[in-house]
C-alpha positions, 0 to 999 in steps of 0.5 A: 203953416197949414195944419189942423191946429192953426185952422182950429185956432182961426175958426173958433175951435172949428165952430166957424167951419161948421157955420160955413158948411152947415146951413140953417139957424142952428144953435150949439148944443140943440138938436136940429134937422141936418141940411146936408141930406133929406133929414126927417128927424131933428137928431143932429147936434153940434157941440163943444168937445172938451177932451179934444177942445174943439167943436164936433157934430153928432148925427144920431140919424146918420152917423156918416155926418158925425165927427169934427169939422175936418170929418164933415168937410171930407164927407161933404167934399168926397175926401178921405179924412183918414189918409194923409193926402185927403186930410191935406186937401181938407185943410186946403179946402177949408183954408180957401173956402173960409179965406183964412189966408194960411200959407199953403206953400209951406210943405211942412204940414202937421198931419193929424189923422185919427184911425178908429181903434177897431180898424187899427187892430185889424192892420198887419204889423207889416204892410206892403208898400204900394207902387207909387203912380208915375207922374208924366212930366208936362208943360202947357201954354194957355191962351185966350179962347178964339171966337171959333173955340168959343163957338165950339163950346156954345153949340153945346150951351156952354158959356165962357163963365162955365169953362172958367168955373170948371178950369177949362182952358184953351192951350196954345201948346202942350208938351209931355212924354209918351209911354216910352219916355220920348218927349213930344209937343202938340200945337193948336191950330185953327182946325185942331184946337187943344183944350185942357181940363186942369186939376190940382196935380194933373191936366187932361188934354181934349182935342175934339177933331184929332184921332187921339182926343185925350191925353194926360199930364202930371199925376192923374188921381186914382179916383178921377172925378170931374166936377166933384169940387163944384157940387153944392153941399145938397141938391135934388138930382145929380147926373153921372155922365160919360165925359167932361163935355157932357158935364159942362153941358148939363151944368150950363142948363141948370143941372148938377153933374160929374163924370169919372175917367171914362164910361168903362171906369168902376165908379168908387163906392165911397164917393157914391155913398157920400153923394147919396146923402147929399142928393135925393136922386142920382142918375146914370146918363151914358150914351151907347157910343163906343168909348175911346 
């Protein structure tokens, strides 16, 4: 079962998680320079907390990087440790990155989310229940990239290995429903290819030569961000650009890049704040064309 206790059990109370994500030759109980941002003073410490019986990290120069291994992974990956969905994604990320082999198909997760006392006091006794997002049913049939499709991406410097790393697929067929609930089917052709940007619970369809270029299926996340999972723990420059193809092109030319849902989207401040600790420079790289 994938849960907090099982991960701590398999990672020496979280110490191996820190060793995986926090690079360098640091030692438990001794101050060191935090490698996750441009740290100038050795005031970061990883120690064993007897009360929680797990290892924790304390950065006196930047409290964003203080907490247990789940907090730190959430900060690095841009995931909210204080929400059930975010915490589950953190558990899955650790399980996969450290190859722990814990079964993720077991839905009976044991979630342990700690809410700070000061925040808990401010919450009203009765909170309105948010309206759940509608999931668009969909199905797709993948196929190998044709020579013509490969050449389409290659003109932007995007190679097959980049497409694979960013989960971009060629689709033979895509089925879903429109806003009125009526089913429809799209089939690719030699002059009308269909590509899919595959997420955990959604897929974004890209048809470069069609009048309606973008469609969605599944449950699109509230803060959609393409390329976030592929970013390194730290780097020099990060580009925020207008679309997935731009991200893939920049990455193929040796840059770090992400994009949100469209150039008109509000950029989530919590994601930018966390990324600002990982990258020295964050550059907005938008064009002046009209958005779709």
